[in-house]
N, C-alpha and C positions, 0 to 999 in steps of 0.2 A: 559298348558298341556307340560311336558316335555317327552322324549321318551320313559321313562321307564313306562310312564302312559298310552301310546298310546295302542291300542287293537292290536294283533299279524298282523291282515287283513289290517290294516291301515299302518304298517311296512313295510308289503309285498308288498303293493301299492305304499310306498314311493321309496322301495330298486329297485321295477320294475321302478320306473319313471327315479331315480338316472341312473338304467343302461342304458335305454334309450338314456337320455340325453349324458352320457360318450360317447354311442355309435355312437350318431350324433356329437360328438365333435372329435371322432375318424374319421369319416369319413369325414369330413371337412377337417382335417389335414391331411388324405391320399392322397390326390390328387397334383399332381407337381404343381408349383407356376411360375411367371414368371412377369414381371415388367407391371403394366397397361399402361404406356405410356413410354416416353423418357425423360432423363433429362440429364443435362450436367455442367460441371465445369472447371474452369480455374486455374491452378496455379503451383507453381515451385517445382521441385523435391529435396525433402531432401538433396540426396546425389551428385544426377549430377548436381544440380542449373540449370538444363534447364527448361524455359517454358514448360508447356504441358497442352493442352485440351483433355477433357475425355466426352466421351458420354455412357450412361447407356440406353441400349436397350431392348426391349423385345426378347425372342426368343421362338423356337419352343420346345414343350415337348421333352424331352432326348437330349438335347443341352448341357445341364452341364454349367459351366462358361468358356467361351471362352474369351481371350485377344485377340483384333484385331489392331495391329501396321500399322495404315494408312498409315506413313511414308515408309513402306516399301513394296517389291514388293514379289509378288507368295507365294512360301511358306514358306517364313520367315515370312508371315504377322500374320498367327492364331498361338494362343498358349493356349492349354488347361488348366487350372488350376487345376492340380494335383500333387499329390507328387512325381510321377515319373519323371514329368517334372522340378523339382527344380534343379537349376543350380547352387547356390549360396546361401550361408546363413551366409556369414559376415556381421554384424549388419543390416541385413533386408533379407526377402525372395524374391530370385530371380527365376523366371521361364523361360524357352527357349524352343526352338525345333530344330532340327537338319539343319535347313538352317541358322542359326545364328540369328535370331530373339529372344529378350530378353525383359522381363518386369519387372522391381523392383520395390521393397517395397510394395508389393499388399497386405499384412496381415491386414492392418487398412480397406482396402477397402473389403476386404474377410470376415472379420469380421461382417461387419454389412451387408453383403448378406447372411451370415449363421444364423446371430440373425433373419433377416426377414423370414427366411423360404424359400428364393428365390432359386428353384433350376434350373434354365436357365435362362440365360442372358449375353447377347453379351455386351463388354467392350470394344470399340472403343478409342484409345487413340493414339496422334499423336508426340509420344518420347517414351524415352527410361524407364521411371519412371511414377508410380501414384502420382500426385500430393498430397504434403505433406498436405494443407491445414493448420489447426491449429495444427497436429502432432497429433491427435486424430482420432477416426472415426464418431467425431458429423456432419460432413458437409454432411459425406455419406449415414447418417442415416436420414438426413432432405432431401435429395433428393429422396431417396427411399420412405420417408413418403409423399413427395408431390406429385408425380405421383401414388403412390398407389401399390398395387401387386393384381393378378388374378390369379386364380385357373384355369388350365387347364385339358384338357379330358385325363387324363394318371394318373397312381398311382405313387405315391412316393415312391421309394425305399431307405432304409437305411442299415447302417452295424451295425450289432448286435455285441459286442464283447462278447465272450466265455468262455475267461478265462483272464487271467492276462499276462500283455506283458509290460517289462520294460527293460530301457536302461540307464544305468552308465556310467560317463566318468568323472575323476577329481573331483569328490565331486558333479557332477551335475548329477540331476536323473528326469527322465520322465518316467510316465507309465500310462497304460490304463486297466482299470479293468471293468469287468461285470457291468453293473447297469441300470434300466429300462428309463433313459433319459439320456440328455446331460449335465453331471456335470463339472467343473473345480475347483481344490483347488490346489493353488499355493503360494509358498513362497520365499521371497528373502532373501538376509544378504549381508549387505554393512557396510563398516568399519567406513563411515561418522555417525555425530549423526543424521544427518537429514534422515535417512532411517533407520539405523538400520537392526534388522529383523521384516520383514511384513508378514503376510499371509492373503488371502480371498478364500472364497469359495462361489462359484456362480453355481446356476442351469439355464442353459440355456434359455433365454424367450426374446421374441423382448421389451416388457415393461419393462424388468429387466435390459437388456443391455443398452437400452437408460436411462435408471436413473440412473443405477450404475457403468456402464462401459464405453459407448462412448466415453465420454468427458476426459477420462484420457489420458494425452498427454506423448510420449517419451518423455526420458531424458538423460541428459549426464553431463559430468563434464568439465567446463571450460578449465581444462588444458592439455584435452584429444582435444581438438578441433582443434590446429595445428597439431598433430600428425596423427588425423584422416583425415584433408584436406589434408595432404601430400600425402597418401594412395588413395586419390580419393574418401573420403566420406565426408558429411557434406557441401558440398558446396553450396548448397541452405538452410542451417541452421541458424536459427536466434531466436529470443526470441519469434517470432510470430507464431513458429511451432515446437518449444521445451523446455522444461524446461532445465536450465540450473544452474548447481551448483557450486559456488565459493566460497572458504574459508567458509563452512559449512553456507550459506546464500543461498538463490533463488532469482537470480538474475532478473528473471520476476517481472515487476512491481504490478501484478496481485496477486502475490502470488501462493499457490496451489490451485486447485478446489476441492481436499479431503485432509485430514490429510492423509491418506495412498494414493494417487493418484498412486507413482511409482509401488506399487503391483498390481494396479487395472489395470496398462498399461500392465503389463507383462502379466496378464491374457487374455486380450484384444489381445496381442499377438496371445497367445497360441490358442484362438476362430479361429484368423484369419489362424493360421498355420495348425491348425486339419481339417478346411474347405477343404484343400485339398484332402481329403479321395475318393471324387470323387461325393459321396451322404453322406447323414448327415449319423455320427459315434452317435450311442447309446454306452456309457460308460462315465466311470470315469475317467476323466485326472487328472493325479497329477503331479505337477512339482516343483522341490527344485533346485533353482538356474538355471530354465531351460532358453533357449534360442531359434532362431530361427534353429540352428543347430541341436540339442538336439530333437527337435519336430519334425523334417523331420525324423532323425533316429528313433525316434518309431513309424513313419506313415511305414516307410521300414520294421521295425523288424515287425510289426503287419501283413501287408500284406504278407511277406514271408513265415508267419505261417499259413496254411490255416486250420488248427485246432483249431486257436485263435479266427476267424470270421466267420459269415455267413451274405448273402446279403438277405435280405428279402423286400416285398414289404409291406406297411404297412397297407393296410386293407386284403388282403388275407391271411397275414403272410406266404406265400410260400416261402421257401426257393431257392435261386438261388447257382450255383456252384461257388466257389472262381474264380476258373480260367477265368468265361465269366467276371467278370468285369475287372480281371488283363490283359485280352485281348482286352477291349475295349478302 
């Protein structure tokens, strides 16, 4: 029997049941979440070249995402992962505090945390940079899945985008539009025949991120490596943690993981950078040739316009004043 053949009472019952199931799903998703246990990894920093050990720890409700530099003292140790704590965006996203504490290359980890819908987590790290692992988010997704995630007795809050906000600079564009969920549309353009123009559209979910985005690695050009090293970047870079392009060829023995791995990685970066909103942002991110700097400029522009967003809790849908988030 098709839906057209069903009696009205049956259709109404089915609709009612669907509504109850949807409400139950909303209720489940409305609670804040943290890790169920502890996880640890070690590796080298992509840019600093320093060996680093990092621990992911559960955190109390309303903690947010907080990095703790265990090798530093006093006020320099704790750094909240927020857009207004970003201190550098050259080739990676760096957060810092007023006491000189800094943590670099947080975007791949932040993307994994955001995709897993983790609201509260303490990230202990004994050096200045998140370990590169294989240049993607794959290892961080594995760690989170290994220990699991648990709900907490507190309502999740979200930022709802109310009107379009856009920033442009030298042919680069980053924008956020109202949308019922978290969506990302990214396009890139390079002269090399290996990349050319690529575009990817993605609606954020943990499963989708794991399958489509998390394994996409950072990339660079062989001729730029020496120049970047002199500037203090890529000191820990290798074919184990980055795709390297030379003379229109991929130097990595395994080749690409996806035909369009380059744009998928740029989208991964955007997810990580936009996770610095303090709480999840519900809206459609659109990036054209965007990067860490443009992504942060977009967050700054969004939160500077109090008519462009509001904070809500995901169960009661009660609005919070923008000033409360800015002051937290």
